[in-house]
N, C-alpha and C positions, 0 to 999 in steps of 0.2 A: 577334465584332470589336467593340471600344468606339466608341460614338458621338463624332463630334467634340469634344462638350463635355469629355469624359475627358481628351482630350490638353491641355486646356488646366488643367486643375489645377496649383494653384501656392501659394503662401504666403498667398492669399487664404485659401481651402478649410481650410488647417490651421492658420492663425492662427483662425478661427472654431469649429473643432471644438475647439481648446484651450480658447476662452473656454466653451463647453460643459461641457468635461471640469473645469475650474475651480471650476464653479459648483456640481458634484458631482450634478447629474441630470441624465437623458438621456431622459426622459419626457415628453409633450406638458405637463403641469402642472410650473408653476414651484412653490417650495414658499412664496412670497410673493404668489401670484396663480392661485390655484385654478382650471383649466379654460383657462388662457392660458399658453401656455407663450411664454417670449420669443422666441426664435428662428423658432417658428413665426409667430406674429404678424408678428413683423418682415419674415418672406419673403411673407406673405398680402397685408401692406399694400405692399410693394414690388411682387408680381405685379401687383396690381389697379390700382395707379400705370401700372405698364410696359406692360399691355395697355390700359388703359382701361376696364376693368370696375368697377361699382360694388362688387361681393363676389369675394371669392376664399376658398378651404377648401382647405387641405393635406390630402392623405390618404395612406396608405401604398403606393399604386400607382395606375397608369392603368387598371387595371380598377376598382378601388374608387373611383376618380374616375366612370367610367360608371356605375358601380352606384348611387351616390349621386346624381349626378345624373339619372338616370332616376327614382329615387324621387322626387327633388325636384320633378320635373315630373309627376309623378303617374301614372306608367305603372304598368300592373298587368295582371292575369288579365284575359282578353278583348279587349285590346290588340293591335295589328299595330304593329310599327317597321318601316319599310324600310331596308334595309341593303345595301350592294354587296356582289357576290360576291368581291371581292378588297379584303380588308381584314386585319385580326390579329384571331383566334379568338377575342379578348376582346370584342371589338365584339360578337359573337353571344352569347356566354355570358352577358354584363350582362343583356341582354334576357331572355335564359332565365331568368335567377336571378332576376328582377322578376317572373314569371309570365307575360311576356307572348310574343308569336309572333313570331320574326323572318321579314322576307320579303326574300327576296334580290331584287336587282335589277340589272341589266347594269351594265358599265362603259363608258366613253369611252375614247379613246386617250390620255387625260391620267390612266389607270388610276383616275378618281373616278367617282361615280355618273353615269350618264347620265340625264338629267333627263326624257327622252322615254321612257324604260322603267321610271322612277320613275311618272310618270302614268298608265301602263298597270296599276301594282301598286296603285295607290290603292282601297280599297274601303271599305264603311261604318265597317269596326272599326280603319282606320288613324288613329293618333294621332301618329305622330311620324315624319320623315324624318332620318336619321342620315347626313351625308355624313362620311365618311373621307377625310381630306386625307393621300393615301397617299406615301411617298417622298418627303415636304417639299412637294409642290404643291396648290394650294387646288383645291378642286372648284369646279363652276360655282355659284356661290353667287348668282348674280343669276336666273339659271333657277330654282333649287331655293326660293330665297326667296319668288319669284312664284308657285310651286306651291303653298309651304306658307301663304301667306296667302289665295290661290283657294280651298283646301280646309279652311282652319281648323285648320292642323295646327302641331305644334310641330316644331322645328328643334335637333337635338341635334348640335354639331360633335366630332367626335373629332379631336383634334388632337394623339395620341400623337407622331406624326411629324412633326410640322410647326410646332413652336415657335418664334415669330419671325415665319412666314410671315404675308402677306397677299392681301387681295383688293380692288382699287380702294383701295389705301391705308389700308384696316381691318383690324385683326390679325384673324386668323385665332381663333376661338375668342369673338369678340364679334358676330359677325354673325347669331347664332341666340338660343333660348331662353336654352342654357347653351352651354359649350364644357370639354371636359376633356383633361387635358395627362399625359403619362407623364415620368419622371424617372429611369427606368432606365439602364442605363448604355450601351444602344444609342441612346439619343436624342440629340438636337441640344445641349442642355444636360441634366445629370444630378445626381443624389443618389447615385447606386449603386442607390437604389432610392426611390419615391415617386411623387407626381401631385398634381395641384389641379383645382379645379372653377371657372371663371368664368363669373359670370352679374350681370345688372342687375335680375333679379327679387328682391325681398327675401323673397316667401314660397318661392320656388326655393331660396334659401340658407338659411331656418331651417329648411324640411325637410330639406335633404342634410344640413347640419349636425346635427339631429337625429338622422337614422339614422346618421351615422358616429361618434356620440359617446353610445350608451347612450340616446336622449332627452331629452337636454338641450336647452334653449333655447341659443342660441349665447353660446359664453363662459360657460356657465352661470350667467348671468342671467336671471331670468324676466322676460321682457319680457310675458306674457299675450297675445301675440298669433302665431298661426299653429298647424301641427299639430305636437303631441308623438307622434313614431314611435318604437315599440319598434325599436332599431336594433340595431347593432353597434360593435364597435371598430376604427375602421379609419383612426387619427389619422395625421399623420407625425409621426415624432420630432424632436426636437430635434437631434440629430446630423445626420439627413438634411438638417432645414431649414438648419441653419448653413451647409450645403455646398451646398445649393440656392440660399441667398443669394448666396454669393460666384458661384455659376455664373449667376445671373440678369445680375449686373453685368458678365458677358462675353459674354452674348449676342448683341450688336450686332459684338463684336469675333470670336466664334468664326463666324457667319453672312457676314462679311465675308471670313474666310479661305476658308471652305468653296466660296462663290461664284465665288471669283476662282481657287481648284484646278480647280473642274467648268468654268468655262470656258476654262483651259488645257488640259485634256484633251479637251473638245469640237473644241476648234481642231487640237488633234493628230489627232485621229481622221479631221475631215475629213468630207466626203460620200462615201457608199460605194452602189455599186450594189443594190437590194434591201432596204436598211437607212435608216429614218428616227428620227428622234429623236421623241419623244412629243408631244402636244400640251399646252400648255400654257395653261389659261385666263387667267392672267396671270402673263407672264414676268418681270413685275418683283416680285411677290408670293412665288414660291417659294423655298423656302430654298436649293436649291442643293446637298444633301447628296447627291443620287444623279443620275447620267446613264443614264438609260433609253433605251433603242433597240427599235426594233418594225422585227421581219422579216417581209419578205414569205413567206417559205418557213421553216416549221417544222425542217424539218432543217439547214437553212443555221442558225439561231439554237441549236441544240443542238452542232452542230461547232463553232460558236465558243466556246460557253459551257465546252465540253470542253476546247478549246486554251489558254483562259484560265485553267482550274481553278475556276469558277464554274458556275451552273445556270440553268436559265430559269426564269421566275416561276411557270410553272406547278409547277414542282418544289419549290414551297415550300408545304408541308403545313400550316402555322399561318396561311397567307394567303389561298392561293387554294380557294375554298369545295369543290372535287371531291375536296381530301384529307382533309376533314373526316368523321368517321363518317356512315354512312348516315341519311337522315330516319328521326327515331322514335328512335335510338339514344341521344339525349341524355334523360338524366333528373335531374329536380330530387331534390338527395338527401334534403331533408326530408320529402317529400311528393309520391311518385310518383303520385298521381292529378290533381296538378298540372304534370306534365308536357307540356311545350312543344316543339313540332317547328318544323323548317326547312321552309320551302316552297323545294324546289331544283329544280322541276323546269323552271324557267323560264329557266335560266341557259344560255348558250353554251358549250359543253364545251369547244371548241376555243379558246376566246378568250386563253387562256396560252400556248399552245404557242410563240409566235414573239415572246416578250418578254424581254428580256433586261438587267437591271439591273448598275450599277457602281455600288460605292459609293464616296462621296467622303469621306475621312477626314480632308482638311484638311494632312496632311504635304504 
């Protein structure tokens, strides 16, 4: 099902796309400005301003945003990154493709990282904590920020499902060392495909940029400062950037609509025996894209899901860790000797059985 942003497509997106086509190029590089596509840069500047970050890097997917950010942060072989057991598989895959190890931690009833369990997973190899703001709701960023500061760890926010959300008044994606976003068609706002990275650290930005653009300095201007990394071609295209820019301008409108729909839905459902809404660390900061209910009894949850034609969160194989391939079956394609593994033995296997989500589309 397309995300709410898709339902707000209109004249603005069409006009921007036609402006790109009228210029007869659709890649990142404008003919008159090598290395700096007009619409990509316009989107990056607008996103940095909207979210209050010093730097924004547009990329071709949320997964690419995660990989570029991890590279920018210097995560690599021998490092451990703590990731929640309920996430999207890209959160784990990005860590593994950097040669690091993903260490799974428990979630609390917000469906985001449980800080107490994160503390128990920290080892001398831990380099970063990756809070994933699932289903539009912020993680417990106060506690996770305190943990990161206490242990000298990096904090990488995966905001793929929470564009426009906040925590204590600060935009998600700006509370850590870097934040990553997705713009695919399931997300709050969309360019049908794409993503971006936010950071205030110029070195993180330079390294991420270098990796996403075959080793060039930002905008292919040799500053002589930073690390040139032999990278890949992960740039956001001009057509996608043009759509993303129009969608970014509608973000508050999209959020206002889905929050209103969610509140009306929650009021209509009311209070039910044996059922409660998930905990929110900052109710004012959630996106409102999903109404999540926690059932005391797993069979009750499965029965309700079947009646509604939906499923429990346990049955989401790309989000619940238990649906992923077994430990040791993940291979880095370029070099099997650098295989990374998931430490999955610590996660409560029954946690997802009694959870049910109802997606808010904005209709």
